[in-house]
N, C-alpha and C positions, 0 to 999 in steps of 0.2 A: 531225246525230248526233254525240254526243261520243265521242272516241276511247276504246277500251278502256284503262283504267288500266294493265293488264298489258302493253300494247303501247306505251304512251306513252314517249317518249324521255326519258331521265334528265335531270333539271334541271340546267343548269350552275351552277357556284357563283358567288356574288357575289364579285367580285375587287376588293380594296380595297388601294390603294397608300398607305403611310405615308410622306410625303415632305416634306422641307424642304431647300432648297438650302444653308441654314446648318447647320453642325454644332453639337452641344452643346445642343440644344434639348429633349431628352427623347424623341427620336423612337424609338429602340430600346426604351426602357423602356415607352413607350406601346404600341408594337406587342406586346411580350410580354405586358404586363398586360391590355390590352384583349382580346387573343386568348384569354388564360387565363380571364378572367371570362366571356366569351361561351361558352367550352366548358363551364364549370361551370354555366352557365345552360341547357345542353342543346343548344347548337349544335354542329355538326361543323366544326371549324376546322382549316385548314392554315396554318402560318406558313412562308413562304419567306424565308429569310435571304439577301438579295442583296447585302449589304454585305460586301466582302472582309475587313473587320476581324472578322467573325463574332461580334459581340457578342450578337446574339439567340441564337445557338446555344449559346454559353457560358452565357448567362442562363437557358437552359433545361436546362442540366445535361449537355449533349452535348460530351464532350472531343473535341479536334481529331483525335486518333488513332481515333475511333470514327465519323467523319463519312462515310466511303465516298466516293462520287463526287459527291454534293452538288449545289448549284444550278447549277453550271457545266454539267451534263448537260441543264438545261432550255434553255439556249442552243444546245447542240450537237444537241439533239433526238433523242438516241440512248438514251433510258432510259425505262422505264415507272414508274408510281407505286410499284410493289413494289420497284424498284431504289432509289428516291430517299427515300421517306417513313419517317421514324423516329417511334416513339411517344414521348410525354413522360410525365411523372408524373401529368398531369391527363388523365383519360379524355375522349376527344373532341377533344384538341388533338394535332395531328401537326406535324412539323417537316421541312422540306427545308433542310439546313444549308448554311452558306457553307464554301467550301474555298479553299485558297490559289490554285488556278488561276483564280479569279475576278479576281485582281489584273491580269492581261493581257488581260482580255475585250475592252476597248475597242479595242486594237490587233488582236487575233486575229480579231475578227469584223467589222472595219471594211469589208471587201470582200464580206461575205456577202450574198446576195440577200435583200432585205427585212429588213435587219439589225435594224430597229426592232420587227419582229413575232416574233422568235424565241421568246420566251416566251409570247406570245399563241397561237402556233400549237401549242405543246406543251401548255399548260394547256387549250386549247380542243379537244384531241384526244378522241376518245370514251373512251380509257382513264381519263380524269380525270372524266368526267361521272357525276354522281350520288354521288360519293365524299365530297363536302364541301358544306356550306351556305356557307361563307365561306373565301376565301383571302386572307390578309393578307401583303403583300409589304413587308419592311423594306428601304427603299432607302437607298443610300449617299448622303452629302451631295454636292451638286454636280449637274450635269446632264450626266453621261456616257451612254454607251450603256446601262449597266445601269438607271439611273433611267428613261431613255427607254423601254426595253423594259417596265418596270413600268407606266408611265403609258399605254402603248399597250395593254397587256393589261387594264388595270383599267377599271372603270365608275365608280369613286368614289375620290376622293383625300381623306384626312384629313391635316391639316397641324398637327403639334404646334408650339406657339409659346411660347417662354420669356418670361416677364413681365419683360423687361429693356429696356434703352435702344433697341437696334436692331431691336426686334420688328417695328415696322410697316414699316420698310425691307425686311426679309427677306420678310414676308408679301406685300408688293407684287410683289417678284421672282417669288415662287412663283405668284401668281395670273396674271402675265403668261405664265410657262411653261405653265401649265395651259391657258390660252387658245390659245397657239401650238400645242400638241400636239393640242388639240381641232380646230383648223382644219386642221392639216396631216396628221394621222394617225388620230385617234380621236374621231369626232364624238359618241360616247356618254359620252365623260369629263365628269364633273361635279365640282365642289368639294363634298365631302360635309360639310365642317365644319372649324372650327379649334378645336383643343384647347389651352387655356391651361395651361402646365406651370410647375413650380417657383415657384409663387405664395407669397410671403411677405406675409401680410396686416399684418405689423407694419412693412413698409416702405412709406411712402406712395408712393414712385415706382413700386413694383411695382403697387400698386392703381391708380395713374393710368394705367399702361399697359394694364391691364384695361379701364378705362373707355374709353380711346381706341379700343382694338380693337373693343369692343362697339358704340361710336358709329359706327364706319366700316363694319363688316361685319355689323352687325345680327344677324338670326337665324342667320347662318352659324356664329356662335361658339356652341359648346356652353355650356349653363348650368353644367354640372359643371366645376370647376377642380381641378387637380392641385396639392396643396401641396408645398412643399419639406419633405422628411421623410427622416430618416436611415435609417429601415427600408427605404425604397425604394432608396436607394443601396447599402445593405448586401446586399440580396437577391441580385443577380447573382453576387456573389463566392461564394455558397452554391449557385449553379446552380438557383435557384428563382424563380418569379414571386412577387411580394409577397403574393399570396393564399395561397401555401403557407407562405411564410417567417413572415409575421405578419398573420393575417387581421383582427386587431383594430386594426391600425395605422391612422392617418388616411389613409395613402397607399393602402392596400388598400381601405378603404371608399370612397375617391374613385374607384378604378378600378371597383368594383362599381357605383357610381352612374353612371359614364360608359358602362358596358356597357348598363345599363338605358335610359339616355337614347338611346344608339345604336340600340337595338332599337326603341324608341318612334318614332324618326325613320324607321327602315326600314319599320316598319308603316304609317306615315302616307304615305311615298312610294309604297308599293305600292298602298295605297288610292286615292291620287290618280291613279295610273296607271290603275287599273281604272275610276275614275270618268270620267277623261278619254276612255278608250277607248270606254266606253259612250256 
């Protein structure tokens, strides 16, 4: 007998870490704009800004003075969603902002029991269940305690990759990191895909990088690419995702296409899991 829908436990959100050990690859831009596009498409999305620089928080229009206790409390485990979550201009998109106290998190929580699971334990608590369809975590560059916590909490990693010379070297390091975390802490973790960013099709070398990455990683690479676009770089200074700043721009349309492709992949993964289970 199927359980009564009224008594069924709330579905936990799909947790997606956006990570790359190399900085300057469009990681925060991709987190903001993919999350915004999914919310506009009707998904309930929470963005957690886990980068002490706080660029995702700024890019969604939340001033430092208005951030309250922020993402640090996820590590401390002493706050509820009501304490932490801020609405944004986009209905369906919420934010847990970064605050300055994240800067010392690596040292402060170094001796904490199960220090790599602090965020997983908080987001996995009943208070978060059923509130969101997706939780996107904007990770800092590098592999410190904050990024490790995000990877242990997540079931999926998206890796933005700038179409420049050191791209393959950076992505190889990231895949090794994901494999290590999967083996040691989180067997559910999978590489959900590589998002090619800052593509200038007038630059032959940039196009060659795209071809190399696709040859090496095959279907892991999203078909949608994010172009170099001045409107994308302007939008954060106005505290808006590109979809609010200039929906007609090539950058905005690229993120709309990326969100659609992401949801298609998600549906295919769910269908595959059901088929495999049957």
